N, C-alpha and C positions, 0 to 999 in steps of 0.2 A: 527449228528453233535452236538446236544444238550448234548448227553452223553459224547462225547469227550471233549467238553468245560467244563462240570462239573468235569470230571476226571482231566483235566489240572488245574482247579482252586484248587481242593483238593491237587494235587501234589505241586502246588506253595505255598499254605498255609503251608503244611507240611515242605517243604524245607525252607521257611522263619522262621518257628519256630525252626527248627534244627540250622539254621545259627545264629539266635539270641541267642540260648542257648549256642552254642560254643563260640560266641563272649563275652558274659557276664561271662562265667565260667572262662575265662582267665584274668579277670579284678578284682583286689582287692586293697583296700587301704593299703599303707605300709608307715611306718615312723620309721626309726632307726637312731641312732646317732652312727657313726663309730669312730669318733675321736673328741676330744675337749670337751668343756663344753657348752652344749646347753643353750641358753637364750630363754625362752618361753614368750608367751604373758603375762602370770601372772608375770613373772620376770620383764618385761618392765613396768608393772603397779607399781610394787614395787620400781622401779628405777626412781622415780619422781625427777626432777631437784631440787636441794637445800634441799632435805629431807634426803639424805643418804650421809655418808662420806666414805672415802676410806676404813677405817677399817671395816665398815659394808658390803661393797661390797665384799671385800676379804674374809670375814667370810662366806658369802653366796655362792660365786662362786669359791673360792679357788684362787690359784696363776694364774695370767693372762698370756696370751701368749706373750703379749708385755707390758712392764712396763717402762715408761719414768717418773721416779719420779721427776726429775728436771722440767719437763713440766706439771706435775700433770695429766698425761694421762695413761690410761691402756686400753687394748683391749683383747677381747676373740674371738676365732675363733673355728668353729666346722664344721664338714662335716658328711654326711650320705646319706641316701636314703629317698625319699619322693614322694608323689603324688600317682598316680594310676599306678600299675604295670600291663602292658598289654602284654601278650605273649612274647614281645621282651625283657623284663627284667626291672629292677628298674631304676629310674631316680636318678642320683647322684646329690647331692646338696652341696653347700658350703655357709657359712654364717659368718659374723663378726659383732661385736659390739664394738664400741670405746666410752669411756667415759672420760670426763675431769671434774675437780673441782678445 
């Protein structure tokens, strides 16, 4: 009985290691922008209220997706994939940033 218990413990340990290896091998970080102009954390730090004007924002990000000049409002939108990809495939993401001045 002791030998059988030892053998079972070895098998369980081996199976657990194989399962963990398979699970972790299919998991990797992914970040891509598929469409639009991404606004990053660094961009948000650059966009401090009252410190940038319309001309500066357009020079940095290009033409906005939405532009209401009469309301002094522009918006950028982007989409892509992000997060951890796990065997099932990538996670689709959509983002938007709207600014007024």
